[in-house]
C-alpha positions as CSV (number, residue, x, y, z in Angstrom):
1,M,-16.6,18.6,29.2
2,K,-16.6,14.2,28.8
3,F,-17.5,13.3,25.8
4,K,-17.7,9.2,24.7
5,F,-17.5,8.0,21.2
6,L,-18.6,5.3,20.1
7,K,-18.3,3.3,17.1
8,Y,-21.0,3.9,14.6
9,D,-21.8,1.5,11.2
10,P,-24.3,3.9,8.7
11,V,-23.5,2.0,5.3
12,P,-23.9,-1.8,7.0
13,Y,-23.4,-4.6,4.5
14,S,-26.7,-6.3,3.3
15,N,-27.7,-9.8,2.7
16,K,-27.7,-8.9,-1.7
17,T,-25.5,-7.3,-3.4
18,I,-26.2,-4.1,-6.1
19,Y,-24.0,-6.3,-8.6
20,D,-25.8,-9.6,-8.6
21,K,-28.1,-10.5,-11.7
22,D,-31.6,-10.6,-9.7
23,S,-32.7,-7.8,-11.3
24,S,-35.4,-6.7,-8.7
25,Y,-33.2,-5.4,-6.2
26,S,-31.2,-2.1,-7.6
27,K,-28.4,-1.5,-9.2
28,Q,-28.6,2.1,-9.7
29,I,-26.4,5.0,-7.2
30,M,-27.1,7.8,-8.1
31,L,-24.9,9.7,-5.8
32,L,-22.0,8.7,-3.4
33,D,-21.6,11.5,-0.8
34,V,-18.1,10.7,1.5
35,E,-18.1,12.6,4.7
36,A,-16.4,12.4,8.2
37,K,-17.5,14.0,11.4
38,F,-18.8,13.2,15.0
39,E,-22.2,13.2,16.1
40,F,-23.4,14.3,19.4
41,L,-26.0,12.5,21.0
42,E,-27.8,13.0,24.3
43,K,-26.9,11.0,27.0
44,F,-30.2,8.5,27.4
45,S,-32.2,9.9,24.7
46,K,-29.2,9.7,22.1
47,D,-30.8,12.0,20.0
48,H,-28.8,14.1,18.0
49,Y,-28.2,17.9,19.2
50,H,-24.7,18.8,17.3
51,S,-22.7,17.8,14.3
52,Y,-19.1,18.5,13.4
53,P,-18.0,17.8,10.0
54,L,-14.0,17.3,9.3
55,C,-11.7,17.6,6.7
56,S,-12.8,16.4,3.5
57,D,-10.2,17.0,1.5
58,D,-8.7,13.8,-0.5
59,H,-5.8,15.6,-0.5
60,I,-5.3,16.5,2.7
61,L,-6.5,13.5,4.6
62,H,-3.9,11.1,3.1
63,C,-1.3,13.9,3.6
64,G,-1.7,14.0,7.2
65,G,-2.6,10.9,7.8
66,Y,0.6,9.1,6.2
67,L,2.5,12.5,7.8
68,D,1.5,10.9,10.7
69,K,3.1,7.7,9.9
70,I,6.4,9.2,9.3
71,L,6.1,11.2,13.0
72,K,5.5,7.1,14.2
73,W,9.2,5.7,12.2
74,R,11.0,8.6,13.4
75,D,10.0,7.7,17.5
76,K,13.2,6.7,19.2
77,K,11.1,4.5,21.7
78,L,10.6,2.1,18.5
79,F,14.2,1.9,17.0
80,N,15.4,0.7,20.1
81,Y,12.9,-1.9,20.7
82,L,13.5,-3.3,17.0
83,K,16.9,-2.7,17.7
84,K,16.7,-4.9,20.5
85,N,14.0,-7.5,19.6
86,G,14.9,-7.9,15.3
87,L,13.1,-7.2,12.7
88,S,10.8,-10.1,11.7
89,K,6.7,-10.6,11.8
90,K,6.9,-12.3,15.6
91,S,8.8,-8.5,16.6
92,F,6.2,-6.7,14.5
93,S,3.4,-8.1,16.2
94,T,4.2,-5.9,19.7
95,D,1.4,-4.1,21.3
96,K,3.4,-1.4,22.3
97,F,3.4,-0.4,18.8
98,K,0.2,-1.1,16.9
99,I,1.1,0.1,14.0
100,L,4.0,-2.4,12.9
101,Q,0.8,-4.6,13.2
102,T,-0.4,-3.0,9.7
103,R,0.3,-3.6,6.0
104,S,2.8,-1.0,5.7
105,P,5.7,-2.3,7.7
106,Q,5.1,-5.9,6.4
107,I,5.5,-4.6,2.8
108,D,8.8,-2.8,4.0
109,L,10.4,-6.0,5.8
110,L,9.8,-7.6,1.9
111,I,11.9,-5.0,0.9
112,S,14.2,-4.6,3.9
113,N,15.6,-8.8,2.8
114,L,16.2,-7.7,-1.0
115,F,18.7,-4.3,0.1
116,K,20.6,-7.8,1.1
117,Y,20.3,-9.5,-1.9
118,F,21.6,-5.8,-3.6
119,Y,24.0,-6.1,-0.1
120,S,25.7,-9.2,-1.5
121,K,26.1,-8.3,-5.1
122,N,28.4,-5.2,-4.7
123,K,28.0,-4.0,-1.5
124,F,26.0,-0.9,-2.4
125,S,28.9,0.4,-4.3
126,S,26.1,2.2,-6.5
127,R,22.7,3.1,-5.7
128,I,19.9,1.0,-6.1
129,K,17.3,2.7,-8.1
130,F,13.9,2.6,-6.3
131,F,10.4,3.8,-7.8
132,D,7.7,3.9,-5.6
133,H,4.4,4.5,-6.8
134,G,2.1,6.3,-4.7
135,C,4.6,7.8,-2.6
136,S,2.0,9.8,-1.0
137,V,4.5,11.4,1.5
138,S,7.4,8.3,1.0
139,E,6.8,7.4,4.2
140,H,8.3,3.9,3.4
141,L,11.7,5.7,3.4
142,D,11.5,6.7,7.4
143,L,10.5,3.0,8.5
144,L,13.6,1.4,6.3
145,K,15.9,3.7,6.8
146,V,14.9,2.4,10.5
147,M,15.6,-1.0,8.8
148,I,18.8,0.0,6.7
149,E,20.2,1.0,10.2
150,I,19.5,-1.9,11.7
151,I,20.4,-4.9,9.5
152,F,23.7,-3.6,8.7
153,K,24.5,-1.5,12.3
154,G,24.8,1.8,11.4
155,K,27.8,0.9,8.2
156,F,24.8,2.5,5.9
157,S,22.4,5.1,6.2
158,I,19.5,4.8,3.0
159,E,20.4,8.6,1.5
160,D,23.7,6.7,0.8
161,I,22.6,4.0,-0.8
162,I,19.4,4.3,-3.1
163,D,18.4,6.6,-5.8
164,Y,15.0,7.9,-5.2
165,T,11.9,8.5,-7.4
166,G,8.5,8.3,-6.3
167,M,5.3,9.2,-8.4
168,D,1.9,10.2,-7.0
169,H,-0.9,12.5,-8.2
170,S,-1.2,14.8,-5.3
171,S,1.5,17.7,-5.6
172,L,0.5,18.9,-1.5
173,C,2.0,15.6,-0.4
174,L,4.9,15.7,-2.7
175,M,5.2,18.9,-1.8
176,A,5.3,17.1,2.4
177,S,7.7,14.5,0.8
178,R,9.5,16.7,0.0
179,L,10.1,18.6,2.9
180,F,10.4,15.6,5.1
181,H,13.0,14.8,3.6
182,E,15.7,17.0,3.2
183,T,18.4,14.7,4.7
184,F,18.1,13.2,0.9
185,D,20.6,14.7,-2.3
186,K,18.4,16.2,-4.1
187,K,19.8,14.6,-7.6
188,F,18.9,11.4,-6.0
189,Y,16.0,12.2,-4.8
190,N,13.1,12.7,-7.6
191,L,9.3,13.5,-7.2
192,I,6.8,13.1,-10.2
193,C,3.3,14.8,-9.8
194,S,1.0,12.5,-11.9
195,E,-1.6,9.7,-12.1
196,G,-0.6,6.2,-11.9
197,S,-1.4,4.7,-15.0
198,N,1.8,7.3,-16.5
199,L,4.5,4.9,-16.4
200,N,6.2,6.1,-19.2
201,F,10.0,4.4,-18.1
202,K,12.5,2.4,-20.0
203,E,12.9,-1.5,-19.7
204,N,14.2,-2.4,-15.8
205,H,14.9,1.4,-15.0
206,F,14.7,1.0,-11.9
207,D,16.3,-1.8,-9.6
208,I,13.1,-2.0,-7.4
209,S,10.1,-1.1,-7.4
210,L,6.5,-0.3,-5.0
211,S,3.4,-0.3,-5.2
212,V,0.9,-1.2,-1.8
213,G,-2.4,-1.4,-4.2
214,I,-1.9,1.3,-6.4
215,C,-2.6,-0.7,-9.3
216,N,-6.2,-1.1,-8.3
217,H,-7.2,2.1,-8.2
218,I,-5.8,3.8,-11.7
219,K,-7.3,4.2,-15.1
220,E,-5.5,1.5,-16.5
221,P,-4.5,-1.3,-14.4
222,I,-3.6,-4.2,-16.2
223,T,-1.3,-2.0,-18.7
224,T,-0.6,0.0,-16.1
225,L,1.3,-3.3,-13.7
226,K,2.5,-4.6,-17.0
227,N,4.6,-1.7,-17.7
228,L,5.4,-1.2,-13.8
229,L,7.3,-4.6,-13.7
230,K,8.5,-4.4,-16.9
231,S,10.5,-1.0,-15.8
232,T,12.1,-3.2,-13.3
233,K,15.4,-4.8,-13.7
234,F,15.5,-7.1,-10.3
235,F,12.0,-6.7,-7.6
236,S,8.7,-5.1,-7.4
237,V,7.1,-5.5,-4.1
238,L,3.4,-5.2,-4.5
239,A,0.1,-5.5,-2.5
240,L,-2.8,-5.6,-4.7
241,W,-6.1,-6.7,-4.4
242,V,-7.0,-10.5,-6.2
243,T,-10.4,-12.4,-7.0
244,N,-11.1,-15.9,-6.7
245,K,-13.6,-15.5,-9.9
246,K,-12.3,-15.9,-13.1
247,K,-12.6,-12.6,-14.8
248,G,-11.4,-9.7,-12.7
249,F,-14.0,-7.0,-12.5
250,W,-14.5,-3.0,-10.8
251,R,-16.2,-2.5,-7.8
252,I,-16.7,1.6,-5.6
253,S,-14.4,2.4,-3.3
254,H,-16.1,4.3,-0.2
255,G,-13.9,6.5,-1.4
256,Q,-16.1,7.4,-4.5
257,A,-12.7,6.0,-6.8
258,P,-13.3,2.6,-9.2
259,F,-11.6,0.0,-7.6
260,Y,-10.1,-2.6,-10.0
261,F,-10.2,-6.5,-8.5
262,F,-7.4,-8.6,-10.1
263,S,-8.0,-12.3,-11.7
264,R,-5.5,-14.6,-11.6
265,Y,-5.6,-15.4,-15.4
266,D,-5.0,-11.5,-15.3
267,L,-1.1,-11.9,-13.9
268,D,-0.7,-14.9,-15.9
269,K,-1.5,-13.4,-19.2
270,I,0.8,-10.7,-17.4
271,L,3.4,-12.8,-16.7
272,A,3.8,-14.2,-20.1
273,S,3.6,-10.9,-22.0
274,L,6.5,-10.1,-20.3
275,N,8.4,-13.7,-20.9
276,V,10.5,-13.1,-18.1
277,G,10.3,-12.8,-13.9
278,S,7.7,-14.7,-11.7
279,L,5.6,-14.0,-8.5
280,F,5.9,-14.7,-4.9
281,F,3.6,-13.7,-1.8
282,S,4.7,-13.2,1.2
283,E,1.2,-13.5,2.3
284,F,-2.6,-13.3,1.7
285,I,-5.3,-11.7,3.6
286,H,-9.2,-11.9,2.7
287,D,-11.4,-8.9,3.0
288,K,-13.5,-10.1,5.8
289,D,-10.3,-9.9,8.0
290,S,-8.7,-6.8,6.8
291,S,-8.2,-4.2,9.6
292,Q,-9.7,-1.8,6.7
293,M,-13.1,-2.4,6.5
294,K,-16.2,-1.4,4.8
295,S,-14.0,-0.6,2.4
296,Y,-16.6,-0.9,-0.9
297,V,-20.2,0.0,-1.7
298,G,-23.0,-1.8,-2.6
299,I,-21.3,-5.2,-2.0
300,S,-22.7,-7.8,0.3
301,E,-20.7,-9.9,3.2
302,E,-20.8,-13.1,0.7
303,Q,-18.7,-11.1,-1.8
304,L,-16.3,-10.2,0.8
305,E,-14.7,-14.1,0.9
306,E,-13.8,-13.7,-2.6
307,T,-11.3,-11.4,-2.8
308,G,-8.0,-9.9,-1.3
309,C,-4.4,-9.0,-0.3
310,Y,-1.6,-10.8,-1.9
311,H,1.8,-9.7,-0.5
312,I,3.7,-10.1,-3.5
313,V,7.3,-10.1,-4.8
314,F,7.8,-10.6,-8.7
315,S,11.1,-10.7,-9.5
316,K,13.5,-11.7,-12.6
317,V,16.4,-13.1,-10.8
318,K,16.6,-16.5,-9.8
319,D,19.4,-16.5,-7.1
320,C,17.6,-14.8,-4.3
321,K,16.9,-17.5,-1.7
322,F,14.9,-14.9,0.7
323,V,12.4,-14.9,-2.1
324,N,12.9,-18.4,-3.6
325,N,11.5,-19.3,-0.4
326,L,8.1,-17.6,-0.5
327,N,5.6,-19.6,-1.5
328,K,4.9,-18.9,-5.4
329,L,2.4,-17.3,-7.0
330,A,2.8,-17.7,-10.4
């Protein structure tokens, strides 16, 4: 039997938002329930006749989704394509491997250029202390492994040049991370199971840190971002959702989690408190142009114009040409 799957939007954006000051419009959310399922409809009448619920456990969904990324990064065809066409935004725009067009590899492309900086300083004579904030199954390592092999023509392997620390709240994801990265020496592969706000590292403890949207959906966004940057000695690579409003604000994601949008004032205040470093960005993607639409509850189409995601490099050094050629944010 053949089935034709159609896209259906169960929560279309409205003209108004529950966050407006208009008191005539309800702002109450009594219950938010998220369910993933296939709905089977009669061909002509479109009457519903069967539902097939999918797994709704957040840990399982994330673990499975990110393990799928690992398998894609380990595809020999992808490696051969990148080896032939190079590592660039142009090569990543191919339809042959559409996963390269997503956010994660764009972030990894930034990191790969920062590895070149470390090589120029000491030829990797000492390991790069790398912190992966919200690491899930540590899938970033797998594309970075490909990049390192291509950039340095097989002379170095990522297992030999980094001292890795990953943090995630999911013990299931961390277990998968360990199982899928057995080629790493356990002395230089550390995993921490914790909520993302619990950053208790010393100042400049890590050489480089990575955080893709984690600071937006944890208990203490501003304090956590400050601590993340403080604990990083050279570079922090971030995907950070920001609003053009004067003040940052909270929304609710369709994953049932609070989500904080930083304001530019928030970022300026954090930098002032650190008294060191600058923020640069490679690109800004409006939420209205994002590949992950319908991420928030109760907002209007108009409000999508107010928010978006910066791909950021925070730098404490002034002699990195790659970073200095990016756009200055703060």
